[in-house]
N, CA and C of each residue as an Amber inpcrd file, in Angstrom:
protein
   336
 -20.8700000  35.3490000  77.6880000 -21.4100000  34.5230000  76.6230000
 -20.2640000  34.0920000  75.7110000 -20.2340000  32.8170000  75.3830000
 -19.1710000  32.2720000  74.5450000 -19.3190000  32.7620000  73.1120000
 -18.1830000  32.9130000  72.4650000 -18.1960000  33.2320000  71.0430000
 -17.1840000  32.3300000  70.3570000 -17.4340000  32.0860000  69.0900000
 -16.6530000  31.1100000  68.3430000 -16.1550000  31.7350000  67.0460000
 -14.9730000  31.3220000  66.6270000 -14.3890000  31.8280000  65.3870000
 -14.9790000  31.0830000  64.1960000 -14.6880000  31.5660000  63.0060000
 -15.1660000  30.8770000  61.8090000 -14.4720000  29.5210000  61.6900000
 -13.2370000  29.4090000  62.1980000 -12.5560000  28.1140000  62.2170000
 -13.2830000  27.1170000  63.1060000 -13.7580000  27.5920000  64.2560000
 -14.5610000  26.7330000  65.1350000 -15.8250000  26.2810000  64.4050000
 -16.4650000  27.2160000  63.7170000 -17.6900000  26.8990000  62.9750000
 -17.4020000  25.8770000  61.8790000 -16.2800000  26.0350000  61.1830000
 -15.8820000  25.0710000  60.1450000 -15.7530000  23.6660000  60.7290000
 -15.0580000  23.5550000  61.8510000 -14.8460000  22.2460000  62.4770000
 -16.1520000  21.6360000  62.9520000 -17.0040000  22.4340000  63.5450000
 -18.2700000  21.9250000  64.0500000 -19.1780000  21.4720000  62.9070000
 -19.2720000  22.2820000  61.8740000 -20.1990000  22.0110000  60.7790000
 -19.6460000  21.0460000  59.7380000 -18.3290000  20.9930000  59.6250000
 -17.7350000  20.1520000  58.5950000 -17.8790000  20.7450000  57.2040000
 -17.9600000  22.0770000  57.1170000 -18.0070000  22.7660000  55.8270000
 -16.9730000  23.8840000  55.8310000 -16.5640000  24.3090000  54.6590000
 -15.5370000  25.3420000  54.5350000 -16.0940000  26.7220000  54.8720000
 -15.1980000  27.6300000  55.2000000 -15.6000000  28.9710000  55.6240000
 -16.3470000  29.7290000  54.5240000 -15.9870000  29.5220000  53.2550000
 -16.6950000  30.2440000  52.1940000 -18.1680000  29.8090000  52.1140000
 -18.4610000  28.5720000  52.4780000 -19.8440000  28.1000000  52.4990000
 -20.5940000  28.8040000  53.6340000 -19.9480000  28.9010000  54.7830000
 -20.5620000  29.5770000  55.9350000 -20.8470000  31.0330000  55.5990000
 -19.8860000  31.7050000  54.9610000 -20.0930000  33.1090000  54.5870000
 -21.2520000  33.2570000  53.6010000 -21.3590000  32.3190000  52.6610000
 -22.4780000  32.3530000  51.7070000 -23.7950000  32.1950000  52.4480000
 -23.8640000  31.2420000  53.3650000 -25.0990000  31.0380000  54.1280000
 -25.4640000  32.2920000  54.9090000 -24.4530000  32.9710000  55.4640000
 -24.7230000  34.2170000  56.2030000 -25.4040000  35.2450000  55.3060000
 -24.9350000  35.3540000  54.0790000 -25.5150000  36.3310000  53.1540000
 -26.9500000  35.9730000  52.7840000 -27.2080000  34.6800000  52.6360000
 -28.5180000  34.2270000  52.1820000 -29.5480000  34.1000000  53.3010000
 -29.0800000  33.9080000  54.5360000 -29.9820000  33.7120000  55.6710000
 -29.6670000  34.7930000  56.7040000 -30.4290000  35.8610000  56.6670000
 -30.1330000  37.0300000  57.5050000 -30.3170000  36.7610000  58.9980000
 -30.8810000  35.6150000  59.3520000 -31.0210000  35.2640000  60.7650000
 -29.6550000  35.0150000  61.4110000 -28.6770000  34.6610000  60.6130000
 -27.3230000  34.3800000  61.1030000 -26.5490000  35.6940000  61.0650000
 -26.2160000  36.2050000  62.2570000 -25.5910000  37.5230000  62.3320000
 -24.3980000  37.5150000  63.2920000 -23.2540000  36.9980000  62.8250000
 -22.0860000  37.0380000  63.7050000 -21.6440000  38.4750000  63.9450000
 -21.1040000  38.7090000  65.1090000 -20.5670000  40.0280000  65.4540000
 -19.0890000  40.0550000  65.0800000 -18.5420000  41.2330000  65.0140000
 -17.1020000  41.3570000  64.7580000 -16.4130000  41.8140000  66.0310000
 -15.2340000  41.2330000  66.2830000 -14.4650000  41.6630000  67.4500000
 -13.6960000  42.9350000  67.0940000 -12.9090000  43.4360000  68.0210000
 -12.2150000  44.7030000  67.7780000 -11.1930000  44.5950000  66.6510000
 -10.7790000  43.3730000  66.3250000  -9.8490000  43.1670000  65.2200000
 -10.5650000  43.0000000  63.8860000 -11.8960000  42.9810000  63.9240000
 -12.6670000  42.8310000  62.6950000 -12.9730000  41.3860000  62.3290000
 -12.5800000  40.4310000  63.1740000 -12.8710000  39.0240000  62.9050000
 -14.2820000  38.6890000  63.3690000 -14.9570000  37.8480000  62.6020000
 -16.3080000  37.4450000  62.9530000 -16.2780000  36.5020000  64.1420000
 -17.2230000  36.7160000  65.0380000 -17.4050000  35.8500000  66.1960000
 -18.8500000  35.3760000  66.2040000 -19.0290000  34.0780000  66.2470000
 -20.3550000  33.4810000  66.1990000 -20.8330000  33.1570000  67.5990000
 -22.0740000  33.4700000  67.8730000 -22.6750000  33.1130000  69.1570000
 -23.1280000  31.6580000  69.0920000 -23.5000000  31.1250000  70.2460000
 -24.0680000  29.7900000  70.2630000 -25.3260000  29.7120000  69.4140000
 -26.1150000  30.7810000  69.4420000 -27.3280000  30.8300000  68.6210000
 -27.0180000  30.7990000  67.1350000 -25.9640000  31.5230000  66.7320000
 -25.5500000  31.5000000  65.3230000 -25.1600000  30.0860000  64.9150000
 -24.3910000  29.4040000  65.7660000 -23.9560000  28.0500000  65.4380000
 -25.1380000  27.0830000  65.3880000 -26.0900000  27.2540000  66.2730000
 -27.2710000  26.3920000  66.2340000 -28.0540000  26.6020000  64.9440000
 -28.1900000  27.8500000  64.5230000 -28.8710000  28.1260000  63.2510000
 -28.1010000  27.5160000  62.0820000 -26.7880000  27.6320000  62.1120000
 -25.9730000  27.0500000  61.0490000 -26.1010000  25.5310000  61.0210000
 -26.1190000  24.8980000  62.1860000 -26.2930000  23.4470000  62.2470000
 -27.6470000  23.0350000  61.6770000 -28.6850000  23.7670000  62.0560000
 -30.0220000  23.4600000  61.5490000 -30.0900000  23.6940000  60.0460000
 -29.4800000  24.7790000  59.5770000 -29.4540000  25.0870000  58.1510000
 -28.7490000  23.9680000  57.3880000 -27.6200000  23.5220000  57.8910000
 -26.8930000  22.4310000  57.2280000 -27.7720000  21.1840000  57.1470000
 -28.4640000  20.8680000  58.2220000 -29.3470000  19.7050000  58.2170000
 -30.4380000  19.8500000  57.1520000 -31.0540000  21.0180000  57.1070000
 -32.1140000  21.2360000  56.1220000 -31.5840000  21.1330000  54.6970000
 -30.3910000  21.6500000  54.4610000 -29.8190000  21.6370000  53.1150000
 -29.3010000  20.2650000  52.7170000 -28.5380000  19.6340000  53.5810000
 -27.8410000  18.4120000  53.2040000 -28.6480000  17.1440000  53.4500000
 -29.4220000  17.1150000  54.5210000 -30.1810000  15.9030000  54.8460000
 -31.6030000  15.9470000  54.2950000 -32.2530000  17.0850000  54.4580000
 -33.6490000  17.2090000  54.0260000 -33.7600000  17.6940000  52.5810000
 -32.6350000  18.1080000  52.0010000 -32.5470000  18.5160000  50.5910000
 -33.3720000  19.7530000  50.2470000 -33.4440000  20.6970000  51.2010000
 -34.0950000  21.9770000  50.9440000 -33.1870000  22.8160000  50.0420000
 -33.7780000  23.7590000  49.3190000 -32.9850000  24.8030000  48.6860000
 -32.6010000  25.8010000  49.7840000 -31.6740000  26.6930000  49.4980000
 -31.3050000  27.7080000  50.4890000 -32.5260000  28.5590000  50.8180000
 -33.2920000  28.9220000  49.7980000 -34.4850000  29.7400000  50.0260000
 -35.5100000  28.9870000  50.8780000 -35.7190000  27.7220000  50.5620000
 -36.6630000  26.9140000  51.3240000 -36.2100000  26.7150000  52.7620000
 -34.9060000  26.5110000  52.9520000 -34.3620000  26.3390000  54.3050000
 -34.5200000  27.6270000  55.1050000 -34.2760000  28.7620000  54.4580000
 -34.4490000  30.0560000  55.1410000 -35.8850000  30.2090000  55.6240000
 -36.8360000  29.9060000  54.7500000 -38.2470000  30.0090000  55.1240000
 -38.6050000  29.0360000  56.2440000 -38.0490000  27.8360000  56.1970000
 -38.3100000  26.8580000  57.2450000 -37.7650000  27.3460000  58.5860000
 -36.5630000  27.9080000  58.5780000 -35.9920000  28.4500000  59.8210000
 -36.8760000  29.5510000  60.3940000 -37.3720000  30.4020000  59.5340000
 -38.2510000  31.4880000  59.9890000 -39.5240000  30.9020000  60.6050000
 -40.0950000  29.9010000  59.9420000 -41.3010000  29.2540000  60.4890000
 -41.0070000  28.6290000  61.8500000 -39.8830000  27.9460000  61.9570000
 -39.5320000  27.2840000  63.2060000 -39.3220000  28.2880000  64.3380000
 -38.7010000  29.4020000  64.0140000 -38.4090000  30.4030000  65.0430000
 -39.6630000  31.1350000  65.5020000 -40.6950000  31.1280000  64.6810000
 -41.9200000  31.8170000  65.0680000 -42.9800000  30.8430000  65.5810000
 -42.5710000  29.5890000  65.8220000 -43.5020000  28.5580000  66.2820000
 -44.0030000  28.8000000  67.6920000 -44.9740000  27.9930000  68.0900000
 -45.6290000  28.1690000  69.3770000 -45.0270000  27.3100000  70.4890000
 -44.2020000  26.3400000  70.1670000 -43.6410000  25.4400000  71.1680000
 -42.3670000  26.0230000  71.7790000 -42.4640000  27.2170000  72.3280000
 -41.2700000  27.9050000  72.8060000 -40.6370000  27.2210000  74.0100000
 -41.4260000  26.6050000  74.8730000 -40.8570000  25.9370000  76.0500000
 -40.0240000  24.7300000  75.6240000 -40.5610000  23.9150000  74.7350000
 -39.8190000  22.7670000  74.2270000 -38.5830000  23.2320000  73.4700000
 -38.7400000  24.2620000  72.6650000 -37.6100000  24.7960000  71.9030000
 -36.5140000  25.2830000  72.8460000 -36.8830000  25.9220000  73.9280000
 -35.8950000  26.4090000  74.8900000 -35.1300000  25.2490000  75.5140000
 -35.8300000  24.1680000  75.8320000 -35.1520000  22.9960000  76.3940000
 -34.1900000  22.3810000  75.3850000 -34.6310000  22.2700000  74.1370000
 -33.7580000  21.7260000  73.0970000 -32.5400000  22.6170000  72.8650000
 -32.7350000  23.9190000  72.8950000 -31.6330000  24.8520000  72.7210000
 -30.6070000  24.6770000  73.8350000 -31.0680000  24.4780000  75.0500000
 -30.1650000  24.2810000  76.1810000 -29.3480000  23.0010000  75.9920000
 -29.9990000  21.9450000  75.5360000 -29.2960000  20.6810000  75.2830000
 -28.2740000  20.8650000  74.1690000 -28.6750000  21.5120000  73.0890000
 -27.7540000  21.7380000  71.9670000 -26.5460000  22.5570000  72.3980000
 -26.7940000  23.5840000  73.1910000 -25.6900000  24.4310000  73.6380000
 -24.7170000  23.6160000  74.4960000 -25.2510000  22.7650000  75.3580000
 -24.3990000  21.9010000  76.1680000 -23.5780000  20.9540000  75.3160000
 -24.1810000  20.4020000  74.2710000 -23.4610000  19.5110000  73.3630000
 -22.3660000  20.2500000  72.6010000 -22.6590000  21.4830000  72.2010000
 -21.6370000  22.2720000  71.5040000 -20.4680000  22.5530000  72.4340000
 -20.7490000  22.8850000  73.6810000 -19.6720000  23.1100000  74.6480000
 -18.8160000  21.8640000  74.7960000 -19.4610000  20.6950000  74.9030000
 -18.7160000  19.4450000  75.0220000 -17.8540000  19.1950000  73.7860000
 -18.4010000  19.4840000  72.6150000 -17.6510000  19.3110000  71.3770000
 -16.3800000  20.1440000  71.4000000 -16.5030000  21.4180000  71.7570000
 -15.3360000  22.2970000  71.7420000 -14.3660000  21.9740000  72.8660000
 -14.8700000  21.5110000  74.0010000 -13.9610000  21.0850000  75.0720000
 -13.1700000  19.8680000  74.6110000 -13.8270000  18.9280000  73.9200000
 -13.1380000  17.7590000  73.3850000 -12.0920000  18.1420000  72.3590000
 -12.4220000  19.0910000  71.4910000 -11.4540000  19.5670000  70.4860000
 -10.2560000  20.2020000  71.1720000 -10.5230000  20.9720000  72.2300000
  -9.4340000  21.6290000  72.9550000  -8.5220000  20.5830000  73.5880000
  -9.1040000  19.5350000  74.1630000  -8.3030000  18.4680000  74.7770000
  -7.4700000  17.7770000  73.7100000  -8.0630000  17.4790000  72.5400000
  -7.3280000  16.8460000  71.4480000  -6.1500000  17.7080000  71.0090000
  -6.3920000  19.0090000  70.8570000  -5.3340000  19.9160000  70.4190000
  -4.2420000  20.0140000  71.4650000  -4.6250000  20.0380000  72.7340000
  -3.6550000  20.1150000  73.8160000  -2.8100000  18.8520000  73.8740000
  -3.4420000  17.6970000  73.7080000  -2.7010000  16.4430000  73.7180000
  -1.7800000  16.3540000  72.5130000  -2.2250000  16.8850000  71.3870000
  -1.3850000  16.9110000  70.1840000  -0.1380000  17.7460000  70.4050000
  -0.2780000  18.8560000  71.1530000   0.8720000  19.7110000  71.4580000
   1.8540000  18.9950000  72.3750000   1.3280000  18.1830000  73.3010000
   2.1810000  17.4690000  74.2360000   2.9710000  16.3710000  73.5480000
   2.4270000  15.8130000  72.4650000   3.0810000  14.7240000  71.7460000
   4.2630000  15.2140000  70.9240000   4.3220000  16.4980000  70.6410000
   5.3980000  17.0430000  69.7880000   6.7230000  17.0560000  70.4600000
């Protein structure tokens, strides 16, 4: 299973790491694991929750508390088959995003 650093999360979400850490404290559904060095590693599920949280906060103008409650409602919904399909699509898009970032970084190294 893939895991992502907080730097990866920053790039994907377009928000600073201190914002991500605050969201983690306020929304207990987001639970990154720590590697043996003590660095946080985010799962694909964590990143999907963070993306949804950002959308609720920035686009839909929810409060953090309201967004947390909305996430809980969504996760306990009855449309699990549709949700599973959407999760698979989102995960594929996230993989493509990070592969593109890796290619950009690699090409940047070659230009030096």
